[in-house]
N, C-alpha and C positions, 0 to 999 in steps of 0.2 A: 122345222125346228127355225127359233125368230132368231134372227142375227146375233141379238143379244146373249143367248145360250149358248151358241158356237162360241163366241168370246169370252162367256165364260168358260166353255170346255176348255178352249185353248189355254184358259191362262191358267186354271189346274193342271193340266195336262206340261206345261211347262217348268211350273214350280216342280211337280213330281219329279220332270229330268233334271231339274236343276239342284236340285238337295241334294245335299252330301251324301254318300255311302258307299257300299262294295262298289257299285259300277263304275263311279266317278272313278274310283282307286285303278280298276281295273283299266278304263279309257286312257286315265292317265300314264300308269306303265307301257299301254303299247304306245301312243303319242310317241314317252321318252324315247322309242327304238328309233322311231321314225313315222312321219305324218302320215306315210302311206298305210302304214301297222296301224294307228290311232281310224284311221277315218274305214279301213275293213272292219276295226274292232265297233264302230260308231255303227255302221250302217248293219251289222251281223243284230247288235242289237237293239238296233230300230226293227226287226227282220220280226226278233223275238216278241216285240212289243206289240206288233200289228198283230202276233196270232193269239195271243193274250187279249188282248182289246177287242175283236173280229169276234170273238168266241163268247167273251163276255159280254157285248154288245147281241148277238144274236141271242143267249141264253136268257139274260132279263127280259128281252122281248116275251121270250115264251111265257115266262112268269107272269108278267103282267096281265097274261089273259086267263089260264089256269091258274093263278092263286094272288087276286091283287092284296088280300090282305098281308101273307109274306112278303110281297112284293112293297107294302108300306113300308113295314117292318127293317127290310132291308136297305130305304133308304132313308130311315132316321138311323140305322146304325152305320150306313153309311158316312151320314152327317157326321157322326159321333166321333169316326175313325178320321174323320181330317183334323177333326179337331185334338186329337190322341197326337196326332201326328205335326199338327204344327205345334203344341204345346213341349211336345218333345222337341224339336229343334227350336223351340226359342230359349228352353233350359239347358241346353246343351251346354257342358262344361268347358271352359276356355284349355286349346290345348296347351301343355307344358312349353313355359318357354326352353329355346336352346335344344329343344328335340331334336334327334338323328333322323334324318331319311334316309330309306334304303335306295339305292343303287338298282335301275330296272336292269333286267337281265334281256337278252339279246335273244329275240323269239321268231319265228317263221311270221307271212302273211297269214297263211292258212289258221296257224292257231292264233292269232290275234284277233283274227274273226268267229275261232270258236269259242275263246273266252268271253267274246263279248258277248254271243246269241248265250254260251250255257251261263254266261253271272245275271242273265233277265230271263230265261225261261225256266231255270231250276229254282230261283227266289220265290217261294209261296207270300212272301210279300206283298210282291209286284201283283198277282192275282187278287189279294186283298184289295191293295189300292183302287185296282180297276174296277173292282166290284160296285166298293164304297163310292167312285166317281162317278160310272157310267148307271149308277141305279138312278142319280139324279134326273137325267137327262134320255134316258130310254123310255118311248112308249108303245104300246101296241100297235097301235097306227102309224107307224113310222115305215116309210118305205124303204125297199132297201139298198138304194142308195144312200139316203142316210145313215144306215145302218156303217155302210162301207165308207161312207166318207168320214165317218166319228172314229175308225180305226184305224185308218189313212192319217186322220189328221194326227193323234195320238204319235202314230210310228216319223209319222214327219217331224214332227217339234221336237222327241228323241233324238231321233239322229242328227237333225239338224244342229242342237244343241252340244252332241258328244265331240260334232266335225266342227265345230268352232271353238269348245276345247282343245281338241287337236293344233286347231291353227293357233289358238295363245300360246301352249306349252311349245311349238316350234319358234313362232314369233321373239318366245323369252327362252329362247332353251340357251341364253348365253348371260342370265341374269335372271334373280328372282322376284319375280314379275309379282308374286302373286306371296302375301306373306300369311303367315300361321291365323296371326289374328283377323288380318281382312278375310279371311274364309271362312274365322269363326263370327264374325259381324257380317258376312252375306247368311250363312247360317238364321240365324236372329231374323234377318230381314224375313227368310221362304218364310220361316215358323209367324210371323205376324203376318202377310200374304195368305197364308193357308188360313187360318184362322178367320180371316176377313170373309175369305171366299165358301165358308163351311155356312159363316151366318147366317151371310145371302141366301146359300141353299136351305139352309133352315127357315128362311122366313117366308120361301117358297114354296113350304112341304104343306 
């Protein structure tokens, strides 16, 4: 796989990890308990992502050999899915001003890790996202090391992002370092970037 393709893959994986959703909420709740809890949650979440990414990469490689027409259709559907995710993020409503935030309950390290793994592994949208994503980069002639590298890249970016979130929460534990308005603007930025990457992928099909 070419270097530019690796950068594109890394970019979409990063946007997928950084997009606000249930995973971010779970990691934030764990990080609010303590940095070790947040890191445990982040690493477990990355492990679940590695499983999904690995299964998807190998499954799509088989599909390219046995049903190239279906694989092409899946590529177009994947690009459409990325456009949908980008548009949804771009058009997300702004949060209500002055909305109250619930306090995070205390939890054990094991439970923090279990929650991080569960919120990724049992979320069907994660499987859809990786099918849409990896269908743009998987080819029948790719080596085993390339497929493993794709899965590892997705997992490392995911776990790394949520570890950064944990550190940010720990650093700003005594002040409100990220307002609701800033979070909403960040989500809109992710939407624009997702749409841009989806457009680039469509041009390569």
